[in-house]
C-alpha positions as a Markdown table, in Angstrom:
| # | Residue | x | y | z |
|---|---|---|---|---|
| 1 | Met | -21.9 | 13.5 | -13.1 |
| 2 | Pro | -20.6 | 12.8 | -16.7 |
| 3 | Lys | -18.3 | 9.8 | -17.0 |
| 4 | Ser | -15.3 | 12.0 | -18.0 |
| 5 | Asn | -15.7 | 14.1 | -14.9 |
| 6 | Lys | -16.0 | 11.0 | -12.7 |
| 7 | Thr | -12.8 | 9.6 | -14.2 |
| 8 | Leu | -10.9 | 12.9 | -13.7 |
| 9 | Asn | -12.3 | 13.1 | -10.1 |
| 10 | Ala | -11.1 | 9.6 | -9.4 |
| 11 | Gln | -7.7 | 10.3 | -10.9 |
| 12 | Val | -7.2 | 13.5 | -8.8 |
| 13 | Lys | -8.2 | 11.6 | -5.6 |
| 14 | Leu | -5.8 | 8.8 | -6.5 |
| 15 | Val | -2.9 | 11.2 | -7.1 |
| 16 | Ala | -3.7 | 12.8 | -3.7 |
| 17 | Ala | -3.7 | 9.5 | -1.9 |
| 18 | Ile | -0.4 | 8.4 | -3.5 |
| 19 | Ala | 1.3 | 11.7 | -2.7 |
| 20 | Ile | 0.3 | 11.3 | 1.0 |
| 21 | Trp | 1.4 | 7.7 | 1.0 |
| 22 | Gly | 4.8 | 8.8 | -0.4 |
| 23 | Gly | 5.2 | 10.7 | 2.9 |
| 24 | Ser | 4.0 | 7.8 | 5.0 |
| 25 | Phe | 7.2 | 5.9 | 4.5 |
| 26 | Ile | 9.1 | 8.7 | 6.1 |
| 27 | Ser | 6.6 | 9.3 | 8.9 |
| 28 | Thr | 6.5 | 5.6 | 9.7 |
| 29 | Lys | 10.4 | 5.5 | 9.7 |
| 30 | Ile | 10.4 | 8.3 | 12.3 |
| 31 | Ala | 7.6 | 6.7 | 14.3 |
| 32 | Val | 9.2 | 3.3 | 14.6 |
| 33 | Gly | 12.4 | 5.0 | 15.8 |
| 34 | Ile | 10.4 | 6.2 | 18.8 |
| 35 | Ile | 7.6 | 3.6 | 19.2 |
| 36 | Ser | 7.5 | -0.1 | 18.7 |
| 37 | Pro | 6.1 | -1.2 | 15.3 |
| 38 | Ile | 3.1 | -2.9 | 16.8 |
| 39 | Ser | 2.2 | 0.2 | 18.7 |
| 40 | Val | 2.5 | 2.3 | 15.5 |
| 41 | Ile | 0.1 | -0.1 | 13.8 |
| 42 | Trp | -2.3 | -0.3 | 16.7 |
| 43 | Leu | -2.6 | 3.5 | 17.2 |
| 44 | Arg | -2.6 | 4.3 | 13.5 |
| 45 | Phe | -5.5 | 2.1 | 12.6 |
| 46 | Leu | -7.4 | 2.9 | 15.8 |
| 47 | Val | -7.3 | 6.6 | 14.8 |
| 48 | Gly | -8.3 | 5.6 | 11.2 |
| 49 | Ser | -11.1 | 3.4 | 12.4 |
| 50 | Ile | -12.6 | 6.1 | 14.6 |
| 51 | Ile | -12.5 | 8.7 | 11.7 |
| 52 | Leu | -14.0 | 6.2 | 9.2 |
| 53 | Gly | -16.6 | 5.0 | 11.6 |
| 54 | Trp | -17.8 | 8.5 | 12.1 |
| 55 | Phe | -18.1 | 9.0 | 8.3 |
| 56 | Ala | -19.9 | 5.6 | 7.9 |
| 57 | Tyr | -22.3 | 6.5 | 10.7 |
| 58 | Lys | -22.9 | 10.0 | 9.3 |
| 59 | Asn | -23.7 | 8.5 | 5.8 |
| 60 | Asp | -25.9 | 5.7 | 7.4 |
| 61 | Asp | -23.6 | 3.2 | 5.6 |
| 62 | Trp | -22.4 | 0.9 | 8.4 |
| 63 | Arg | -24.7 | -2.0 | 8.6 |
| 64 | Ile | -23.5 | -5.6 | 7.8 |
| 65 | Thr | -26.4 | -7.7 | 6.5 |
| 66 | Ser | -24.8 | -11.2 | 6.0 |
| 67 | Trp | -22.0 | -13.4 | 7.2 |
| 68 | Arg | -20.6 | -13.3 | 3.6 |
| 69 | Glu | -20.3 | -9.5 | 3.9 |
| 70 | Ala | -18.4 | -9.8 | 7.2 |
| 71 | Leu | -16.1 | -12.5 | 5.8 |
| 72 | Asp | -15.2 | -10.2 | 2.8 |
| 73 | Phe | -14.2 | -7.4 | 5.2 |
| 74 | Val | -12.3 | -9.8 | 7.5 |
| 75 | Val | -10.2 | -11.1 | 4.6 |
| 76 | Leu | -9.5 | -7.6 | 3.4 |
| 77 | Gly | -8.6 | -6.4 | 6.9 |
| 78 | Phe | -6.3 | -9.3 | 7.5 |
| 79 | Leu | -4.4 | -8.8 | 4.2 |
| 80 | Gly | -4.5 | -5.0 | 3.8 |
| 81 | Ile | -4.0 | -4.0 | 7.5 |
| 82 | Thr | -2.9 | -6.8 | 9.9 |
| 83 | Ile | -0.3 | -8.5 | 7.8 |
| 84 | Asn | 0.7 | -5.8 | 5.2 |
| 85 | Gln | 1.1 | -3.0 | 7.6 |
| 86 | Trp | 3.1 | -5.0 | 10.1 |
| 87 | Leu | 5.5 | -6.1 | 7.4 |
| 88 | Gln | 6.0 | -2.5 | 6.3 |
| 89 | Ser | 6.3 | -1.1 | 9.8 |
| 90 | Ala | 8.7 | -3.8 | 11.0 |
| 91 | Gly | 10.6 | -3.6 | 7.8 |
| 92 | Leu | 11.2 | 0.1 | 8.1 |
| 93 | Val | 13.1 | -0.5 | 11.3 |
| 94 | Thr | 16.1 | -1.5 | 9.2 |
| 95 | Ser | 15.2 | -0.6 | 5.7 |
| 96 | Glu | 15.6 | 2.9 | 4.3 |
| 97 | Ala | 12.4 | 4.7 | 3.5 |
| 98 | Ala | 13.4 | 5.5 | -0.1 |
| 99 | Thr | 14.5 | 1.9 | -0.7 |
| 100 | Thr | 11.2 | 0.7 | 0.6 |
| 101 | Ala | 9.2 | 2.9 | -1.7 |
| 102 | Trp | 11.2 | 1.7 | -4.8 |
| 103 | Ile | 10.6 | -1.9 | -3.8 |
| 104 | Leu | 6.8 | -1.3 | -3.5 |
| 105 | Ala | 6.9 | 0.1 | -7.1 |
| 106 | Ser | 6.9 | -3.5 | -8.1 |
| 107 | Thr | 3.3 | -3.9 | -6.8 |
| 108 | Pro | 1.7 | -3.1 | -10.2 |
| 109 | Val | 3.7 | -5.9 | -11.7 |
| 110 | Met | 2.5 | -8.3 | -9.0 |
| 111 | Met | -1.1 | -7.2 | -9.8 |
| 112 | Ala | -0.6 | -7.9 | -13.5 |
| 113 | Leu | 0.9 | -11.3 | -12.8 |
| 114 | Leu | -1.9 | -12.3 | -10.4 |
| 115 | Ser | -4.5 | -11.1 | -12.9 |
| 116 | Trp | -2.9 | -13.4 | -15.5 |
| 117 | Leu | -2.7 | -16.4 | -13.1 |
| 118 | Phe | -6.1 | -16.1 | -11.5 |
| 119 | Leu | -8.3 | -13.8 | -13.6 |
| 120 | Lys | -7.0 | -15.3 | -16.9 |
| 121 | Glu | -6.1 | -11.9 | -18.3 |
| 122 | Lys | -3.7 | -12.0 | -21.3 |
| 123 | Leu | 0.0 | -11.4 | -20.7 |
| 124 | Asn | 2.1 | -11.1 | -23.8 |
| 125 | Trp | 5.9 | -11.4 | -24.2 |
| 126 | Ala | 6.4 | -7.6 | -23.8 |
| 127 | Ala | 4.5 | -7.7 | -20.5 |
| 128 | Ala | 6.5 | -10.7 | -19.4 |
| 129 | Ala | 9.7 | -8.9 | -20.2 |
| 130 | Gly | 8.4 | -6.0 | -18.1 |
| 131 | Ile | 8.0 | -8.3 | -15.1 |
| 132 | Leu | 11.5 | -9.6 | -15.5 |
| 133 | Met | 12.9 | -6.0 | -15.8 |
| 134 | Ala | 11.0 | -4.8 | -12.7 |
| 135 | Ser | 12.2 | -7.9 | -10.7 |
| 136 | Leu | 15.8 | -7.2 | -11.6 |
| 137 | Gly | 15.2 | -3.6 | -10.6 |
| 138 | Val | 13.9 | -4.7 | -7.2 |
| 139 | Ile | 17.1 | -6.8 | -6.7 |
| 140 | Met | 19.2 | -3.8 | -7.7 |
| 141 | Val | 17.6 | -1.5 | -5.2 |
| 142 | Val | 17.6 | -4.0 | -2.3 |
| 143 | Ser | 21.2 | -4.9 | -2.8 |
| 144 | Lys | 22.2 | -1.3 | -3.6 |
| 145 | Gly | 24.1 | -2.6 | -6.7 |
| 146 | Asp | 25.9 | -5.5 | -5.0 |
| 147 | Leu | 24.3 | -8.2 | -7.2 |
| 148 | Arg | 26.8 | -10.9 | -6.0 |
| 149 | Ala | 25.6 | -10.3 | -2.4 |
| 150 | Ala | 22.0 | -10.5 | -3.5 |
| 151 | Phe | 22.3 | -13.8 | -5.3 |
| 152 | Ser | 24.6 | -15.3 | -2.6 |
| 153 | Gly | 22.2 | -14.8 | 0.3 |
| 154 | Gly | 23.2 | -11.3 | 1.4 |
| 155 | Phe | 19.9 | -9.8 | 0.2 |
| 156 | Gly | 20.1 | -6.4 | 1.7 |
| 157 | Gln | 18.8 | -5.5 | 5.2 |
| 158 | Pro | 16.3 | -7.9 | 7.0 |
| 159 | Gly | 13.7 | -5.1 | 6.7 |
| 160 | Asp | 14.1 | -5.1 | 2.9 |
| 161 | Ile | 12.9 | -8.7 | 2.8 |
| 162 | Leu | 9.8 | -7.9 | 4.9 |
| 163 | Ile | 8.9 | -5.0 | 2.6 |
| 164 | Leu | 9.4 | -7.2 | -0.5 |
| 165 | Ile | 6.9 | -9.7 | 0.9 |
| 166 | Ser | 4.4 | -6.9 | 1.5 |
| 167 | Ala | 4.3 | -6.1 | -2.2 |
| 168 | Pro | 2.4 | -9.2 | -3.5 |
| 169 | Ile | 0.2 | -9.1 | -0.4 |
| 170 | Trp | -0.9 | -5.6 | -1.3 |
| 171 | Ala | -1.5 | -6.7 | -4.9 |
| 172 | Val | -3.8 | -9.5 | -3.7 |
| 173 | Tyr | -5.6 | -7.1 | -1.4 |
| 174 | Ser | -6.2 | -4.7 | -4.3 |
| 175 | Ile | -7.5 | -7.4 | -6.6 |
| 176 | Leu | -9.8 | -8.9 | -4.0 |
| 177 | Ser | -11.1 | -5.4 | -3.2 |
| 178 | Cys | -12.6 | -4.9 | -6.6 |
| 179 | Pro | -15.6 | -7.3 | -6.4 |
| 180 | Val | -16.3 | -6.1 | -2.9 |
| 181 | Leu | -16.4 | -2.5 | -4.1 |
| 182 | Glu | -18.9 | -3.5 | -6.7 |
| 183 | Arg | -21.4 | -4.2 | -3.9 |
| 184 | His | -20.5 | -1.6 | -1.2 |
| 185 | Ser | -19.4 | 2.0 | -1.0 |
| 186 | Pro | -15.7 | 2.9 | -0.6 |
| 187 | Ile | -16.4 | 4.4 | 2.9 |
| 188 | Lys | -18.1 | 1.2 | 4.1 |
| 189 | Val | -15.4 | -1.1 | 2.7 |
| 190 | Thr | -12.6 | 1.1 | 4.1 |
| 191 | Phe | -14.2 | 1.3 | 7.5 |
| 192 | Tyr | -14.7 | -2.4 | 8.0 |
| 193 | Thr | -11.3 | -3.2 | 6.5 |
| 194 | Phe | -9.7 | -1.0 | 9.0 |
| 195 | Leu | -11.9 | -2.1 | 11.9 |
| 196 | Phe | -11.4 | -5.9 | 11.4 |
| 197 | Gly | -7.7 | -5.4 | 10.5 |
| 198 | Trp | -7.2 | -3.4 | 13.7 |
| 199 | Leu | -9.1 | -6.0 | 15.8 |
| 200 | Met | -7.1 | -8.9 | 14.4 |
| 201 | Ser | -3.8 | -7.0 | 15.0 |
| 202 | Asn | -4.8 | -7.0 | 18.7 |
| 203 | Val | -5.1 | -10.8 | 18.7 |
| 204 | Phe | -2.2 | -11.4 | 16.4 |
| 205 | Phe | 0.3 | -9.4 | 18.3 |
| 206 | Ala | -1.0 | -9.7 | 21.8 |
| 207 | Phe | 1.6 | -12.2 | 22.9 |
| 208 | Gly | 5.3 | -11.5 | 22.6 |
| 209 | Ala | 4.9 | -8.0 | 21.1 |
| 210 | Glu | 6.8 | -5.0 | 22.4 |
| 211 | Trp | 4.3 | -2.4 | 23.3 |
| 212 | Thr | 5.1 | 1.2 | 24.0 |
| 213 | Pro | 3.2 | 2.7 | 27.0 |
| 214 | Leu | 1.0 | 5.6 | 25.8 |
| 215 | Asn | 2.4 | 8.0 | 28.5 |
| 216 | Gln | 5.9 | 7.4 | 27.2 |
| 217 | Ile | 5.2 | 8.6 | 23.6 |
| 218 | Pro | 6.6 | 12.1 | 23.0 |
| 219 | Ala | 4.8 | 14.8 | 21.0 |
| 220 | Val | 6.7 | 14.0 | 17.8 |
| 221 | Gly | 5.5 | 10.4 | 18.1 |
| 222 | Trp | 1.9 | 11.4 | 18.4 |
| 223 | Leu | 2.1 | 13.9 | 15.5 |
| 224 | Asn | 3.4 | 11.1 | 13.2 |
| 225 | Val | 0.7 | 8.6 | 14.5 |
| 226 | Ile | -2.1 | 11.2 | 13.8 |
| 227 | Tyr | -0.7 | 11.9 | 10.4 |
| 228 | Leu | -0.5 | 8.2 | 9.6 |
| 229 | Gly | -4.0 | 7.5 | 11.0 |
| 230 | Ala | -5.9 | 10.4 | 9.7 |
| 231 | Phe | -4.3 | 11.2 | 6.3 |
| 232 | Cys | -2.3 | 8.1 | 5.3 |
| 233 | Ser | -5.0 | 5.7 | 6.5 |
| 234 | Ala | -8.5 | 7.1 | 6.6 |
| 235 | Phe | -8.6 | 9.6 | 3.8 |
| 236 | Ser | -6.0 | 8.0 | 1.5 |
| 237 | Tyr | -7.6 | 4.5 | 1.7 |
| 238 | Ile | -11.0 | 6.0 | 0.9 |
| 239 | Phe | -9.5 | 7.8 | -2.2 |
| 240 | Tyr | -7.7 | 4.6 | -3.2 |
| 241 | Asn | -10.8 | 2.4 | -2.9 |
| 242 | Asn | -12.9 | 5.0 | -4.8 |
| 243 | Ser | -10.3 | 4.8 | -7.6 |
| 244 | Leu | -10.4 | 1.0 | -7.7 |
| 245 | Arg | -14.1 | 1.2 | -8.1 |
| 246 | Leu | -14.1 | 3.7 | -10.9 |
| 247 | Leu | -10.9 | 3.1 | -12.8 |
| 248 | Pro | -9.4 | 0.1 | -14.5 |
| 249 | Thr | -7.0 | -1.8 | -12.2 |
| 250 | Ser | -4.1 | -1.3 | -14.6 |
| 251 | Gln | -4.6 | 2.4 | -14.6 |
| 252 | Val | -4.6 | 2.5 | -10.8 |
| 253 | Ala | -1.4 | 0.5 | -10.9 |
| 254 | Val | 0.3 | 3.0 | -13.3 |
| 255 | Phe | -0.5 | 5.9 | -10.9 |
| 256 | Leu | 1.1 | 3.9 | -8.0 |
| 257 | Asn | 4.5 | 4.6 | -9.6 |
| 258 | Leu | 4.3 | 8.2 | -8.4 |
| 259 | Glu | 4.6 | 7.0 | -4.8 |
| 260 | Pro | 8.4 | 6.1 | -4.9 |
| 261 | Leu | 9.2 | 9.4 | -6.6 |
| 262 | Val | 7.5 | 11.3 | -3.7 |
| 263 | Ala | 9.1 | 9.1 | -1.1 |
| 264 | Thr | 12.6 | 9.3 | -2.5 |
| 265 | Leu | 12.5 | 13.1 | -2.6 |
| 266 | Val | 11.0 | 13.5 | 0.9 |
| 267 | Ala | 13.5 | 10.9 | 2.4 |
| 268 | Ala | 16.4 | 12.7 | 0.9 |
| 269 | Ile | 15.2 | 16.0 | 2.3 |
| 270 | Val | 13.8 | 15.0 | 5.7 |
| 271 | Leu | 15.9 | 11.9 | 6.6 |
| 272 | Asp | 19.1 | 12.8 | 4.7 |
| 273 | Glu | 19.1 | 9.4 | 3.1 |
| 274 | Arg | 21.8 | 8.9 | 0.4 |
| 275 | Ile | 20.7 | 8.2 | -3.1 |
| 276 | Val | 23.3 | 6.0 | -4.8 |
| 277 | Pro | 23.4 | 5.4 | -8.5 |
| 278 | Ala | 22.3 | 1.8 | -8.1 |
| 279 | Thr | 19.1 | 3.0 | -6.5 |
| 280 | Leu | 18.3 | 5.3 | -9.4 |
| 281 | Leu | 19.2 | 2.6 | -12.0 |
| 282 | Gly | 17.1 | 0.0 | -10.1 |
| 283 | Gly | 14.2 | 2.5 | -9.8 |
| 284 | Ala | 14.3 | 3.3 | -13.5 |
| 285 | Met | 14.3 | -0.5 | -14.3 |
| 286 | Ile | 11.2 | -0.9 | -12.0 |
| 287 | Leu | 9.4 | 2.0 | -13.6 |
| 288 | Phe | 10.2 | 0.9 | -17.1 |
| 289 | Gly | 9.2 | -2.7 | -16.3 |
| 290 | Val | 5.9 | -1.6 | -14.8 |
| 291 | Trp | 5.3 | 0.6 | -17.8 |
| 292 | Leu | 5.8 | -2.3 | -20.1 |
| 293 | Val | 3.4 | -4.5 | -18.1 |
| 294 | Asn | 0.6 | -2.0 | -18.0 |
| 295 | Arg | 1.0 | -1.0 | -21.6 |
| 296 | Asn | 0.8 | -4.6 | -22.9 |
| 297 | Ser | -1.5 | -6.4 | -20.5 |
| 298 | Ser | -5.3 | -6.3 | -20.6 |
| 299 | Ser | -7.2 | -3.9 | -18.5 |
| 300 | Ala | -10.1 | -4.5 | -16.2 |
| 301 | Gln | -13.2 | -2.4 | -16.9 |
| 302 | Pro | -14.1 | 0.3 | -14.4 |
| 303 | Asn | -17.1 | -0.5 | -12.3 |
| 304 | Glu | -20.1 | 1.8 | -12.6 |
| 305 | Ala | -22.3 | 0.1 | -9.9 |
| 306 | Phe | -22.6 | 3.2 | -7.8 |
| 307 | Pro | -23.7 | 6.6 | -9.0 |
| 308 | Glu | -21.8 | 9.7 | -7.9 |
């Protein structure tokens, strides 16, 4: 397949993944109102692991050949699934879905900052200004315009803090995924990331977690779990990892900014969440800051290790 076609294909898949993820905030918000957060995570990634395992087996792409391989998948599973998803699910109990999405729009800025710190990529003054702009935008969104409360300790809802912590964790997960995707296919990486992340969530939350018995989950709860497991997890993660493999990391980061736009619109329609002027202003600051960072920081080169 010509390089231009592969690039376009990766971009289309990335947009599809991000559009689905935009709805995942609302679906998770509904699910955690019915089921405990740990139950949502456990069921979501069990469904995702089963679907991805079937794809990996069908493509004969499931064998682990070394302990280093297994360790890579364990690290990705711990960061991308066990920790990140618990923070988001638990955070959504008290955080509005649209607020959560705008906060996560700072993830591309986190990716650029980590690339500068650990990958020695250049970060000029314009990009640094973008990081500051996006950070102020995050504070604006979390505090809903009450900056005095934000800087005096009243930093929004407790869930907002958990969601804010998840942003740099996702950035680290994305950066660490790139070298692993140079050696393995997106299906294999996604399957074992899910499998190990799901297994660790069993151990991590086995004691003291509030589990919802399966026979007490209503039909609407199961519908949201299936949507989260099949679409927001299995298919979207494959598309996202495929894009990380074929596109520069900064370009993937730019596309991530579509996610809060989708989530805000869906949250306003489905959950009747109020959009205050401070949310719009903070969101604009985040997007402008992210644009500055990605426009002025160096880009990683796309990986061509695997033919289409």
